[in-house]
NUSE-197130 format. One record per residue (C-alpha): x, y negated, z negated; residue in three letters. Coordinates in steps of 0.1 Angstrom, whole numbers, plus 5000, padded with zeros to 4 digits. Layout:
BEGIN
XYZALA;...
***
This chain:
BEGIN
556469816179MET;553069926190ARG;550369686203ILE;546769786204ILE;544569566226LEU;540869506216ALA;538169596241LYS;536369386250PRO;538369066246ARG;538768726263GLY;536468576289PHE;532768636287CYS;530268606316ALA;529268246306GLY;532868126305VAL;533668306338ASP;530668136354ARG;531567786340ALA;535167796353ILE;534067926387GLU;531567646389ILE;534367386385VAL;536667556409GLU;533867596436ARG;532867236431ALA;536467116437LEU;536567336469GLN;533267226482GLN;533266856473TYR;536966776468GLY;538466596439SER;537766436416PRO;535066626400VAL;534066506365TYR;533366736336VAL;531666616305ARG;533466766275HIS;535767056278GLU;534267306302ILE;535067576276VAL;537067556244HIS;540567636256ASN;543267386264LYS;545067606288TYR;541867646309VAL;541167266308VAL;544767176317ASP;544667426346SER;541467276360LEU;542866926355GLY;545767006377LYS;543367116404LYS;541466776403GLY;538966806375ALA;538666506352ILE;537366566317PHE;535466296299VAL;533566276266GLU;530666076278GLU;528966036312VAL;529265656311ASP;532965696317GLU;532165836351ILE;531965606382PRO;528465566397LEU;527365836422GLY;530066086413GLN;529666456405ILE;529366556369VAL;529466916355ILE;527966986321PHE;530067226300SER;529067586291ALA;527867456257HIS;524967256271GLY;523966896266VAL;521066696251ALA;518366566273GLU;519566216267SER;522866306283VAL;521066436314GLU;518966126316LYS;521965896313LEU;523666086341ALA;520566056363ALA;520365686356ASP;523965646368ARG;523065836400ASP;525466116391LEU;525166436410ARG;524666696382ILE;525867056383ILE;524867236351ASP;527367496338ALA;525467556306THR;525667926297CYS;522268086305PRO;522168236270LEU;522367876256VAL;519667766280THR;517468036267ARG;517767896232VAL;516867556244HIS;513667686260ARG;512667876229GLN;513067566208ALA;511067366233GLN;508267616234ARG;508067636197ALA;507867256194GLU;505067256219ALA;503267476195GLU;503667206168ASP;506367406150ARG;509267236132GLN;512667376144ILE;515367506121ILE;518667556139LEU;521267796124ILE;524667666134GLY;527767446127HIS;527467076125ALA;529366896152GLY;529567196175HIS;528767096211PRO;526167366214GLU;524367256183VAL;524366896196GLU;522967016229GLY;520167226213THR;519266956188SER;518866706217GLY;516566936237ARG;513566886213VAL;511766556207GLU;511766566170HIS;515266706163GLY;516067006142VAL;516867096106LEU;520367226106LEU;521467506083VAL;525067636083SER;524967866053ASN;522668026027VAL;523067726003ASN;521667496030ASP;518467696030VAL;517867605994GLY;518167236002LYS;515667246030LEU;512567026029GLU;509967096056VAL;506766946068ASP;504667266067ASP;506167606056PRO;503667786078ASP;504767606110LYS;508467676113LEU;510567836140PHE;514267906139TYR;516867936167VAL;520668006164THR;523867886178GLN;524868176201THR;528468216189THR;527868286153LEU;528668596133SER;525868846132VAL;526468916095ASN;526468556085ASP;523368486105THR;521468776089LEU;522268646055ASP;520768306064ILE;517768466080LEU;517168666049ASP;517268346028ALA;514868166053LEU;512368446053THR;512468476016GLU;511768106012LYS;509368076042TYR;507668416047PRO;505768286077ASN;508668146097ILE;508968266133LYS;512068316154GLY;513768546179PRO;515768756154GLY;519468786160ILE;519068866197LYS;520268526206ASP;523668586191ILE;525668616223CYS;526368976234TYR;529968886240ALA;530368746205THR;528869066190GLN;530969286211ASN;534269116202ARG;533469106165GLN;532669476165GLU;535869546184ALA;537869356158VAL;536269536129LYS;537369866144GLU;540769736155LEU;541669596121SER;541469936105LYS;544270056128ARG;546869786126VAL;549169606102ASP;548669266117LEU;545969106139LEU;546668826163LEU;543668636178VAL;544368426209VAL;542068126210GLY;541567766201ALA;541267656165TYR;538067466174TYR;536567776191SER;533767906168SER;533968266181ASN;537768276180SER;537868146144VAL;535368406134ARG;537368686149LEU;540368586128ARG;537968576098ASP;536768926105PHE;540369056104GLY;540968886071GLU;537669026057ASP;538969376066MET;542069306046GLY;544369276076THR;546768986078PRO;545268786107SER;546268476126TYR;544668256152LEU;547068126178ILE;546567916209ALA;549568096227SER;552668296220ALA;554767996210ASP;552667966178GLN;553768306165ILE;555768286133ASP;558368566136GLU;558168626098THR;554668766104TRP;556269056122LEU;558469166092ASN;557569516082GLY;554969546109VAL;554769856131SER;551369806148THR;549869486160ILE;546269436170GLY;545669176197LEU;542469016209THR;541268696224ALA;538268466219GLY;535568446247ALA;537168136262SER;540768256261ALA;542268376295PRO;544168706297GLU;547368526308VAL;547668406272LEU;547368766259VAL;550068876284GLU;552268596270GLY;551968736235VAL;552869086248ILE;555968946265ASP;556868756233PHE;556769086213ILE;558569286239ARG;561469036240GLU;561969096203ARG;561069466203PHE;562069616237PRO;560569956229ASP;557069806224THR;554170016236THR;550869876246VAL;547570056246GLU;543869956248THR;541370076223MET;538170236234GLU;535269986235GLY;532269856253LYS;532669766290THR;530869436298GLU;529269416333ARG;527169106327VAL;527368846355LYS;525368526357PHE;524168366389GLU;525868036399LEU;523767716404PRO;522667646439VAL;524967346442GLU;528067566444VAL;526867886460ARG;528467766492GLY;
***
């Protein structure tokens, strides 16, 4: 058996930063440290931090008064931040800086009296956070069909922003539909699609051409991980999203000689190594190589509360 590893894969700078924030907060302030929502979309990461003393909650009103709360990498609405302040919680914000940039763009556009259209997936924490950062809410579109259903206040006073973890191709299709319907709409283009999302998608497109089977390590509720699996399928390669090696169905390996292996932006490398071990146990002569790809050197600054 031959395994080809995607490059890049796994943790992005925003995820690295968020996890480091929780770990440093535990070191500096001791446990417990409370985290609103999963710090990133990966159960292995959440469970590992939980063993170190992090307590994960869905809402800040579950946190005792005066405690430390960390906001996840996906960002939060202003109402969440206000409620935390009202409860005298000590806030450490782990929102990915790329998400924060989207928040600011939406706020600036609203200050110019523009109505905000948000391209994203309903219910995603990032979408909820961005929606809650503007006073008058957003019009959410998830696909081209949604564009046709839009009703706006003034077609000449529109501004769009995007969820950072979307597919570039899907976003471009929606943008084409928006600009066709509203020629004067303003927005940032696709530059707010996360660099890590783009890089991992491009790697999977290339990897899928070379393999008989694609395995994507990531959570089923991780938007960027799901899309990596979808890209493999779009390329005509049997593709599966797995949380870890124990979810591999051995029948997938029948007749396969080359496996492509990648991981979503919130999946740690230890889970990729677990998949390699699983394959090697069944195919002792397995070889592992890494495809050529982009080297990511992005690193985001930590918030002052945990710089130590």
